C-alpha positions as a Python dict, from the first residue, in 0.01 Angstrom:
ca = {
    (1, 'X'): (0, 0, 0),
    (2, 'X'): (-44, 368, 92),
    (3, 'X'): (155, 636, -94),
    (4, 'X'): (319, 749, 232),
    (5, 'X'): (434, 398, 317),
    (6, 'X'): (566, 345, -33),
    (7, 'X'): (774, 660, -11),
    (8, 'X'): (918, 555, 327),
    (9, 'X'): (1015, 217, 191),
    (10, 'X'): (1169, 369, -119),
    (11, 'X'): (1379, 607, 92),
    (12, 'X'): (1501, 326, 312),
    (13, 'X'): (1591, 107, 17),
    (14, 'X'): (1765, 396, -160),
    (15, 'X'): (1970, 478, 159),
    (16, 'X'): (2063, 110, 206),
    (17, 'X'): (2176, 67, -153),
    (18, 'X'): (2382, 384, -162),
    (19, 'X'): (2584, 291, 152),
    (20, 'X'): (2902, 127, 35),
    (21, 'X'): (3009, -178, 220),
    (22, 'X'): (3335, -140, 414),
    (23, 'X'): (3649, -268, 241),
    (24, 'X'): (3933, -354, 466),
    (25, 'X'): (4188, -274, 187),
    (26, 'X'): (4387, -588, 242),
    (27, 'X'): (4618, -702, -39),
    (28, 'X'): (4664, -1063, -151),
    (29, 'X'): (5033, -1055, -72),
    (30, 'X'): (5271, -868, 161),
    (31, 'X'): (5575, -648, 119),
    (32, 'X'): (5851, -613, 377),
    (33, 'X'): (6085, -327, 455),
    (34, 'X'): (6308, -247, 755),
    (35, 'X'): (6143, -520, 967),
    (36, 'X'): (5797, -381, 878),
    (37, 'X'): (5525, -566, 688),
    (38, 'X'): (5288, -400, 443),
    (39, 'X'): (4969, -602, 403),
    (40, 'X'): (4733, -333, 262),
    (41, 'X'): (4668, -211, -91),
    (42, 'X'): (4783, 140, 8),
    (43, 'X'): (5065, 219, 250),
    (44, 'X'): (5316, 489, 324),
    (45, 'X'): (5687, 489, 396),
    (46, 'X'): (5892, 792, 504),
    (47, 'X'): (6258, 827, 401),
    (48, 'X'): (6526, 1099, 396),
    (49, 'X'): (6664, 1256, 75),
    (50, 'X'): (6875, 1007, -128),
    (51, 'X'): (6802, 728, 113),
    (52, 'X'): (6811, 369, -14),
    (53, 'X'): (6501, 159, 63),
    (54, 'X'): (6503, -217, 48),
    (55, 'X'): (6177, -395, -40),
    (56, 'X'): (6105, -765, -60),
    (57, 'X'): (5802, -985, -107),
    (58, 'X'): (5719, -1139, 225),
    (59, 'X'): (5705, -1519, 203),
    (60, 'X'): (5666, -1528, -178),
    (61, 'X'): (5518, -1825, -360),
    (62, 'X'): (5748, -1971, -623),
    (63, 'X'): (5480, -1991, -888),
    (64, 'X'): (5419, -1611, -863),
    (65, 'X'): (5622, -1334, -1012),
    (66, 'X'): (5615, -965, -928),
    (67, 'X'): (5685, -632, -1103),
    (68, 'X'): (5783, -313, -932),
    (69, 'X'): (5734, 31, -1099),
    (70, 'X'): (5840, 378, -997),
    (71, 'X'): (5894, 684, -1222),
    (72, 'X'): (6118, 882, -984),
    (73, 'X'): (6347, 634, -814),
    (74, 'X'): (6651, 438, -918),
    (75, 'X'): (6546, 74, -891),
    (76, 'X'): (6812, -187, -852),
    (77, 'X'): (6666, -532, -900),
    (78, 'X'): (6833, -793, -676),
    (79, 'X'): (6607, -1089, -779),
    (80, 'X'): (6242, -1167, -855),
    (81, 'X'): (6133, -1091, -500),
    (82, 'X'): (6384, -823, -372),
    (83, 'X'): (6461, -469, -480),
    (84, 'X'): (6671, -177, -366),
    (85, 'X'): (6550, 177, -447),
    (86, 'X'): (6738, 508, -414),
    (87, 'X'): (6509, 811, -389),
    (88, 'X'): (6569, 1173, -504),
    (89, 'X'): (6697, 1463, -296),
    (90, 'X'): (6384, 1675, -339),
    (91, 'X'): (6116, 1626, -71),
    (92, 'X'): (5782, 1496, -205),
    (93, 'X'): (5580, 1180, -270),
    (94, 'X'): (5733, 918, -498),
    (95, 'X'): (5475, 638, -544),
    (96, 'X'): (5589, 279, -596),
    (97, 'X'): (5364, -1, -721),
    (98, 'X'): (5433, -364, -667),
    (99, 'X'): (5213, -600, -876),
    (100, 'X'): (5162, -975, -868),
    (101, 'X'): (5167, -1061, -1238),
    (102, 'X'): (4958, -1371, -1187),
    (103, 'X'): (4669, -1245, -972),
    (104, 'X'): (4713, -879, -1092),
    (105, 'X'): (4680, -762, -733),
    (106, 'X'): (4896, -469, -641),
    (107, 'X'): (5021, -260, -352),
    (108, 'X'): (5075, 119, -390),
    (109, 'X'): (5348, 247, -162),
    (110, 'X'): (5360, 621, -123),
    (111, 'X'): (5725, 687, -39),
    (112, 'X'): (5755, 1036, 106),
    (113, 'X'): (6100, 1191, 93),
    (114, 'X'): (6102, 1406, 404),
    (115, 'X'): (6236, 1755, 464),
    (116, 'X'): (6518, 1680, 706),
    (117, 'X'): (6479, 1784, 1072),
    (118, 'X'): (6823, 1951, 1040),
    (119, 'X'): (6668, 2205, 801),
    (120, 'X'): (6473, 2364, 1079),
    (121, 'X'): (6597, 2723, 1123),
    (122, 'X'): (6485, 2926, 1417),
    (123, 'X'): (6177, 2715, 1456),
    (124, 'X'): (6071, 2765, 1095),
    (125, 'X'): (6082, 2531, 792),
    (126, 'X'): (6044, 2713, 458),
    (127, 'X'): (5827, 2980, 618),
    (128, 'X'): (5609, 2741, 811),
    (129, 'X'): (5630, 2771, 1189),
    (130, 'X'): (5725, 2451, 1354),
    (131, 'X'): (5857, 2575, 1689),
    (132, 'X'): (6121, 2406, 1897),
    (133, 'X'): (6132, 2047, 2004),
    (134, 'X'): (6256, 1989, 2359),
    (135, 'X'): (6625, 1916, 2356),
    (136, 'X'): (6614, 1704, 2674),
    (137, 'X'): (6396, 1401, 2603),
    (138, 'X'): (6421, 1194, 2914),
    (139, 'X'): (6180, 906, 2994),
    (140, 'X'): (6227, 562, 3131),
    (141, 'X'): (5937, 419, 2936),
    (142, 'X'): (5873, 620, 2621),
    (143, 'X'): (6067, 665, 2297),
    (144, 'X'): (6098, 1040, 2243),
    (145, 'X'): (6332, 1036, 1943),
    (146, 'X'): (6327, 1362, 1754),
    (147, 'X'): (6155, 1326, 1412),
    (148, 'X'): (6398, 1249, 1137),
    (149, 'X'): (6208, 1480, 907),
    (150, 'X'): (5879, 1631, 804),
    (151, 'X'): (5626, 1546, 532),
    (152, 'X'): (5579, 1839, 298),
    (153, 'X'): (5208, 1909, 239),
    (154, 'X'): (5084, 2104, -61),
    (155, 'X'): (4739, 2156, -221),
    (156, 'X'): (4845, 1905, -481),
    (157, 'X'): (4924, 1617, -244),
    (158, 'X'): (4708, 1673, 65),
    (159, 'X'): (4431, 1439, -67),
    (160, 'X'): (4684, 1150, -97),
    (161, 'X'): (4579, 830, 88),
    (162, 'X'): (4845, 727, 331),
    (163, 'X'): (4660, 400, 393),
    (164, 'X'): (4333, 264, 257),
    (165, 'X'): (4114, 489, 459),
    (166, 'X'): (4319, 785, 584),
    (167, 'X'): (4435, 1090, 383),
    (168, 'X'): (4732, 1314, 445),
    (169, 'X'): (4514, 1619, 503),
    (170, 'X'): (4350, 1453, 809),
    (171, 'X'): (4673, 1484, 1006),
    (172, 'X'): (4754, 1850, 929),
    (173, 'X'): (4811, 2069, 1231),
    (174, 'X'): (4527, 2309, 1285),
    (175, 'X'): (4745, 2621, 1323),
    (176, 'X'): (4701, 2900, 1071),
    (177, 'X'): (4938, 2942, 783),
    (178, 'X'): (4970, 2889, 409),
    (179, 'X'): (5137, 2616, 210),
    (180, 'X'): (5361, 2436, 221),
    (181, 'X'): (5267, 2286, 557),
    (182, 'X'): (5463, 2011, 733),
    (183, 'X'): (5354, 1718, 940),
    (184, 'X'): (5508, 1417, 1126),
    (185, 'X'): (5330, 1086, 1104),
    (186, 'X'): (5454, 751, 1223),
    (187, 'X'): (5371, 442, 1013),
    (188, 'X'): (5261, 253, 1331),
    (189, 'X'): (4986, 507, 1401),
    (190, 'X'): (4842, 452, 1050),
    (191, 'X'): (4841, 76, 1105),
    (192, 'X'): (4667, 117, 1441),
    (193, 'X'): (4400, 344, 1299),
    (194, 'X'): (4329, 98, 1024),
    (195, 'X'): (4307, -184, 1276),
    (196, 'X'): (4058, 6, 1492),
    (197, 'X'): (3855, 110, 1190),
    (198, 'X'): (3823, -255, 1086),
    (199, 'X'): (3713, -349, 1434),
    (200, 'X'): (3442, -73, 1459),
    (201, 'X'): (3303, -190, 1124),
    (202, 'X'): (3295, -548, 1255),
    (203, 'X'): (3070, -418, 1530),
    (204, 'X'): (2818, -306, 1275),
    (205, 'X'): (2908, 58, 1236),
    (206, 'X'): (2950, 149, 866),
    (207, 'X'): (3243, 387, 891),
    (208, 'X'): (3469, 482, 608),
    (209, 'X'): (3728, 671, 821),
    (210, 'X'): (3773, 837, 1158),
    (211, 'X'): (3737, 1217, 1184),
    (212, 'X'): (4041, 1371, 1338),
    (213, 'X'): (3987, 1627, 1612),
    (214, 'X'): (4363, 1648, 1626),
    (215, 'X'): (4644, 1460, 1448),
    (216, 'X'): (4994, 1614, 1427),
    (217, 'X'): (5062, 1925, 1632),
    (218, 'X'): (5374, 2141, 1586),
    (219, 'X'): (5550, 2220, 1913),
    (220, 'X'): (5456, 2582, 1851),
    (221, 'X'): (5080, 2506, 1825),
    (222, 'X'): (5094, 2256, 2103),
    (223, 'X'): (5241, 2516, 2333),
    (224, 'X'): (4978, 2765, 2222),
    (225, 'X'): (4709, 2514, 2338),
    (226, 'X'): (4883, 2485, 2671),
    (227, 'X'): (4971, 2118, 2640),
    (228, 'X'): (5279, 1934, 2763),
    (229, 'X'): (5601, 1976, 2563),
    (230, 'X'): (5612, 1595, 2547),
    (231, 'X'): (5269, 1549, 2401),
    (232, 'X'): (5259, 1243, 2166),
    (233, 'X'): (5098, 1460, 1907),
    (234, 'X'): (5420, 1651, 1836),
    (235, 'X'): (5599, 1320, 1765),
    (236, 'X'): (5345, 1208, 1513),
    (237, 'X'): (5205, 898, 1685),
    (238, 'X'): (4887, 1028, 1843),
    (239, 'X'): (4537, 1104, 1718),
    (240, 'X'): (4213, 1239, 1878),
    (241, 'X'): (3934, 1068, 1696),
    (242, 'X'): (3557, 1051, 1658),
    (243, 'X'): (3304, 875, 1431),
    (244, 'X'): (3136, 1139, 1217),
    (245, 'X'): (2947, 975, 931),
    (246, 'X'): (2604, 1143, 911),
    (247, 'X'): (2578, 1433, 905),
    (248, 'X'): (2950, 1519, 860),
    (249, 'X'): (2952, 1811, 1099),
    (250, 'X'): (3271, 1759, 1304),
    (251, 'X'): (3082, 1613, 1594),
    (252, 'X'): (3057, 1259, 1727),
    (253, 'X'): (2759, 1065, 1593),
    (254, 'X'): (2491, 936, 1828),
    (255, 'X'): (2643, 587, 1841),
    (256, 'X'): (2419, 450, 2112),
    (257, 'X'): (2101, 599, 1953),
    (258, 'X'): (1980, 761, 2284),
    (259, 'X'): (1909, 1095, 2116),
    (260, 'X'): (2208, 1262, 2275),
    (261, 'X'): (2573, 1318, 2186),
    (262, 'X'): (2792, 1286, 2491),
    (263, 'X'): (3078, 1091, 2647),
    (264, 'X'): (2871, 776, 2632),
    (265, 'X'): (2909, 772, 2251),
    (266, 'X'): (3287, 824, 2279),
    (267, 'X'): (3290, 548, 2539),
    (268, 'X'): (3188, 298, 2269),
    (269, 'X'): (3515, 378, 2087),
    (270, 'X'): (3706, 369, 2416),
    (271, 'X'): (3572, 26, 2506),
    (272, 'X'): (3658, -101, 2160),
    (273, 'X'): (4021, -10, 2203),
    (274, 'X'): (4035, -148, 2556),
    (275, 'X'): (3895, -480, 2441),
    (276, 'X'): (4156, -498, 2168),
    (277, 'X'): (4433, -534, 2431),
    (278, 'X'): (4319, -890, 2487),
    (279, 'X'): (4438, -987, 2135),
    (280, 'X'): (4790, -1089, 2062),
    (281, 'X'): (4798, -910, 1726),
    (282, 'X'): (4737, -579, 1906),
    (283, 'X'): (5060, -588, 2111),
    (284, 'X'): (5249, -366, 1867),
    (285, 'X'): (4985, -91, 1904),
    (286, 'X'): (5003, -64, 2282),
    (287, 'X'): (4983, 296, 2393),
    (288, 'X'): (4771, 569, 2552),
    (289, 'X'): (4395, 585, 2560),
    (290, 'X'): (4197, 878, 2687),
    (291, 'X'): (3828, 976, 2702),
    (292, 'X'): (3725, 1342, 2669),
    (293, 'X'): (3381, 1473, 2731),
    (294, 'X'): (3207, 1727, 2516),
    (295, 'X'): (3277, 2100, 2572),
    (296, 'X'): (3172, 2425, 2404),
    (297, 'X'): (3485, 2392, 2184),
    (298, 'X'): (3485, 2031, 2080),
    (299, 'X'): (3285, 1703, 2048),
    (300, 'X'): (3341, 1416, 2286),
    (301, 'X'): (3637, 1212, 2157),
    (302, 'X'): (3901, 961, 2243),
    (303, 'X'): (4280, 994, 2228),
    (304, 'X'): (4496, 705, 2103),
    (305, 'X'): (4877, 676, 2057),
    (306, 'X'): (5149, 420, 2023),
    (307, 'X'): (5380, 518, 2306),
    (308, 'X'): (5473, 157, 2369),
    (309, 'X'): (5312, 99, 2708),
    (310, 'X'): (4957, 110, 2847),
    (311, 'X'): (4841, 449, 2977),
    (312, 'X'): (4480, 547, 3059),
    (313, 'X'): (4289, 859, 3154),
}
């Protein structure tokens, strides 16, 4: 074997061994709250100050027992499978861990106490410019409820995983300004992103997360960009995403291996989402899907949201 061939084989083996296999982050049991089901090892729930949250094990097995731990909330144990928790007044992240004492599997629930929407003052929240949400939210098809509150983002918590593969900092609005920053994120969007990430890995792409071209946008920044006042981004249920694994440069990877980066690569993601509509489990994620070509300002990307009905562009 020539020295050159040996080096090539060594590099390929090293690269293969250093790539971590995709982990879907599924837990061995499920937790329910407010008609929602948590099935992953990491999840996030958003509540208002001093709000009471009810948690229960979804379809528990009688031979299992569970323990719930939280350092900052008042836990009221109803029985072996149900709990009520009252959270503090101060906005922040108050993690809760539910553990199956038999299997030792656990679910970490990041409970974020929100800064209430009512605390907005002149379009600002503690010095951070939010802007003004439209007062008249009229639509026959879409739910344009005003956010109940905002997640407070600090240098200390921005690396927090909201779900197994997505961190808080990925959703921060791109407008300039210091900390604290504030974002709106809907739990359903996180679930949809995790679902699509799993599907793209099933197709053979080894992807640890999606790169966000745009997550949450404040009404102020959204207006600055010249977008509609009713953009789904300002309501926290939209994301513009690409696959950016190697090199991590903020641009879509060459997914079809044709030596070019263009809309054809984004179309692979677009087609994945479109095909998902044929599955019954995807019904709760129905929403918008858009394909955007590469420009001098951004990579080709796709837009997804959970508006509740099918929209395409």
